[in-house]
C-alpha positions in Angstrom: -45.9 126.6 -4.7 -46.1 130.3 -2.9 -45.1 133.6 -4.7 -41.7 133.6 -6.1 -39.2 135.3 -3.8 -36.3 136.5 -6.2 -33.1 138.5 -6.2 -33.5 142.1 -7.4 -30.4 141.0 -9.7 -28.6 137.7 -10.2 -29.2 134.4 -8.7 -29.9 132.3 -5.3 -27.1 130.3 -4.8 -27.5 126.9 -2.6 -24.3 124.5 -2.0 -26.1 121.0 -0.4 -23.5 118.3 0.7 -24.7 115.2 2.1 -23.8 111.6 3.0 -25.7 108.6 1.4 -27.2 106.2 4.3 -28.7 103.0 4.2 -32.1 104.6 4.3 -30.9 106.9 1.1 -33.4 106.2 -1.9 -31.4 106.2 -5.3 -34.1 106.9 -7.3 -35.8 109.4 -5.3 -32.7 111.3 -5.2 -32.2 111.2 -8.9 -35.9 112.1 -9.5 -35.8 115.1 -7.3 -32.7 116.5 -9.0 -34.0 116.1 -12.4 -37.4 117.7 -11.7 -35.5 120.7 -10.0 -33.5 120.6 -13.3 -36.9 120.6 -15.2 -38.3 123.6 -13.3 -35.2 125.7 -14.4 -32.8 125.4 -11.0 -29.2 125.1 -12.4 -28.1 121.8 -10.4 -24.5 120.9 -10.5 -23.8 117.4 -9.2 -20.4 116.9 -7.3 -19.0 113.5 -6.1 -17.1 114.3 -2.9 -14.0 113.1 -1.7 -13.3 112.8 1.5 -15.6 112.5 5.1 -17.5 115.2 5.2 -19.4 114.2 2.2 -20.4 111.7 -0.5 -22.8 114.2 -2.4 -22.4 117.8 -3.3 -25.0 119.9 -5.0 -24.4 123.4 -6.5 -28.0 124.9 -6.9 -28.8 128.4 -8.7 -32.2 129.8 -9.2 -34.0 132.9 -9.5 -36.6 131.8 -6.6 -35.6 130.6 -3.3 -39.0 128.8 -3.1 -37.9 126.2 -5.5 -34.2 125.9 -3.6 -36.4 125.2 -0.7 -38.3 122.6 -2.5 -35.3 120.9 -4.1 -33.6 120.7 -0.2 -37.1 118.9 1.2 -37.0 116.3 -1.3 -33.2 115.4 -1.4 -34.0 115.3 2.5 -37.3 112.9 1.8 -34.9 110.9 -0.5 -32.9 109.7 2.9 -29.6 111.5 2.5 -28.3 113.0 5.0 -27.4 116.8 4.9 -24.0 117.5 6.7 -23.3 121.0 5.5 -24.8 123.5 3.4 -24.4 127.4 2.2 -26.4 129.9 1.3 -25.5 133.0 -1.0 -26.4 135.1 -4.0 -24.4 135.8 -7.2 -23.0 139.5 -7.2 -20.8 142.0 -9.1 -18.6 143.4 -6.1 -17.9 146.9 -5.9 -14.6 146.7 -6.8 -15.3 145.0 -10.2 -17.8 148.0 -11.1 -15.9 148.9 -14.0 -15.8 145.2 -16.1 -17.4 145.0 -19.0 -21.0 144.4 -19.1 -20.7 140.7 -20.5 -18.1 139.9 -17.7 -21.0 141.5 -15.2 -23.9 138.9 -16.9 -21.4 136.0 -16.6 -21.1 136.5 -12.2 -24.8 137.2 -12.3 -26.0 134.8 -14.7 -23.4 131.9 -14.5 -23.9 128.8 -16.6 -21.9 125.9 -14.6 -20.5 123.8 -14.8 -17.9 125.0 -17.2 -16.9 122.5 -20.0 -13.6 120.7 -19.5 -13.2 121.5 -15.5 -14.2 118.9 -13.5 -12.2 118.9 -10.8 -14.1 120.9 -7.5 -13.8 122.6 -4.3 -15.8 124.8 -2.2 -14.9 127.0 0.5 -16.1 130.1 2.6 -14.2 133.1 3.6 -14.6 136.4 5.4 -12.6 139.7 5.5 -10.6 139.9 9.0 -11.8 142.5 11.6 -9.2 141.7 14.2 -7.9 144.7 16.4 -4.3 144.8 14.4 -5.8 144.0 10.8 -9.5 145.3 10.4 -10.3 145.5 6.6 -13.2 147.3 7.0 -11.3 150.1 8.8 -9.5 150.4 5.8 -10.3 153.2 3.0 -11.9 152.3 -0.1 -9.3 153.1 -2.1 -6.8 150.8 -0.3 -9.3 148.4 -0.4 -9.7 148.1 -4.2 -5.8 148.5 -4.7 -5.6 145.4 -2.8 -8.5 143.6 -4.6 -6.9 144.5 -8.1 -4.0 142.7 -6.9 -5.4 139.9 -5.9 -7.7 139.5 -8.7 -4.0 140.3 -11.3 -3.1 136.8 -9.1 -6.4 135.0 -10.4 -6.1 135.8 -13.8 -2.9 134.1 -14.1 -5.0 131.0 -14.1 -7.6 131.7 -16.7 -8.5 128.8 -18.9 -7.2 126.3 -16.0 -9.4 127.4 -13.3 -12.9 129.3 -13.2 -14.2 131.2 -9.9 -17.5 131.8 -8.8 -17.4 134.3 -5.5 -21.0 134.0 -4.0 -22.1 136.8 -1.5 -23.4 135.4 2.1 -23.2 138.9 4.5 -26.5 138.2 6.1 -27.3 135.1 4.6 -24.7 132.7 5.9 -21.7 132.5 8.7 -18.9 133.9 6.7 -19.0 136.5 4.0 -18.7 134.9 0.6 -18.7 131.7 -0.9 -16.1 130.7 -3.0 -16.7 127.7 -5.5 -13.4 126.6 -7.9 -13.9 124.6 -11.1 -10.3 123.4 -12.5 -8.7 121.4 -15.0 -7.1 118.9 -12.2 -7.1 119.1 -8.3 -3.3 120.3 -8.2 -4.0 123.2 -10.6 -7.0 124.2 -8.0 -4.3 123.7 -4.9 -2.0 125.8 -6.5 -4.3 128.3 -7.6 -5.5 128.9 -3.5 -1.8 128.5 -2.3 -0.8 131.3 -4.9 -3.5 133.4 -3.5 -2.7 133.3 -0.1 0.3 135.2 -0.5 -1.2 138.1 -1.7 -2.0 140.7 0.9 -5.4 140.7 0.5 -5.6 137.1 2.0 -2.2 136.6 4.1 -3.1 139.7 5.8 -7.0 139.9 5.6 -8.5 136.8 5.0 -10.4 134.4 7.5 -10.9 130.8 6.0 -13.6 128.3 6.7 -13.8 124.6 5.9 -12.8 123.3 2.2 -14.7 120.8 0.3 -13.2 118.8 -2.6 -14.8 116.4 -5.3 -15.3 116.0 -9.4 -18.1 117.2 -11.2 -19.5 114.9 -13.5 -23.0 113.8 -14.9 -25.8 113.1 -12.7 -25.7 109.6 -13.9 -21.7 109.5 -13.2 -21.8 111.3 -9.8 -24.8 108.8 -8.4 -23.3 105.8 -9.5 -19.9 107.1 -8.0 -21.7 108.1 -4.5 -24.1 105.0 -4.3 -27.1 106.0 -5.6 -27.2 104.3 -9.0 -27.5 106.2 -12.3 
């Protein structure tokens, strides 16, 4: 392997979504995911629901080469990659004052959260339109809007865990949002409630939503037709 390429703070994050085809080799796919885990990559397998993908993988590593290696091995196993997202963990400028324990949890999360098997992922950016431009607002106004946005999110504490990763300069949108919930309808309620907040209603642009169920590697591979 080449010399590790790591972020100065936090972890690199790769979301991979793939279809299972007749050419897919289940044993090779399982071996690739187990090998990545043995190398220290966090891999969260998801059985996706809907036509966009069969298998979802949330992969976290300090080293980008390890994520690239995992992607290569998944493709060699015959999985057809249909969507991906590249980002890094972060503590946003609006959360600089939170306790160190919370900062560490955002920068170095341990996934998936216990008991929260409902999953969805979507990318988003802040609007730069002529009428509403997030980046034309003063910091104090942006901070106030984000504090209000976070207040709504905290009403779902214990039911939803949200991982927001930064992707400006790394992918098409500015953030990737990964939600783990107790049930699918809780995720729907969470996203719906937060859309009424001005930070979203006025200034947010959303990409595609992908949903599924988190399970063990064996459970997910069996569900998507790769075997256990």
